[in-house]
C-alpha positions, 0 to 999 in steps of 0.5 A: 501521516500515519504508516501500519501493519496488520497482520489480519485481514481489513476492510481499506472503507472502514479504514479510510471513514476511521481514519478521517473520523479521527483527524479531525483539523482536515475537515473542511479543507481537503479537496482531494481524497485518493484511494488506492486498495491493491489487493492478493491475486488468484493466479501470477506467471500463469500459475494459480495460486492459493495462499500467499504469505507476506515476510518484512523486516521488524522496525526496517518496512515501517522507517522505510515506509514513513520514509516513501510517505515522507518524501510525498509528502516533501513532493507534494501539498499533502494534507495527510497520508494513511497507508496499511499494509497486511503481514503475514499469511493473506489470501485470494482476494483479500486487502495488502495495500491501502494508500489512502492521501488526502490533500486540497487538489486532485493532482497532488492527490494522484500523484503521491499516493501513485508515488507510495504504493509505486514506490512502495512495491520497489523498495519496500522490504517485504517478500513474496512467499506463494501456496501453488495449488500443485502444493508448491510454494516460491517466493515471487522474485519479480517486484515494479522497476518502482514510479515512473510518470505517465510520460515516461 
């Protein structure tokens, strides 16, 4: 289980590949890998967005992310997980977040990765300041409601 924050752009597919290579104890044990990659959009609330600054609370953010991933590991049968989240300056099309989950079965992998992503969006201490094409800046106020099952 690895959680990390990074200020530099990253390639999520290389990160998944490298992490799997660093964990030979998983080889042959997982039947499912669920990967979610979230990228920055160039449009929000009807306005063109040219950049964004992601602030976080050092120490607290990592601790909250670890707790969220720990909850997923307690609720589903997971072999491992990887969460990488950008901080600092990001541009449209940049990858913001990677959530990868390995499990013996697809149901656990799908459900756990969705739980991690939705809970991260609603509870992790990140603040987003957008720069609009007109030059104005604004804090993003809306966020997701958190994890909900498909039936909800």
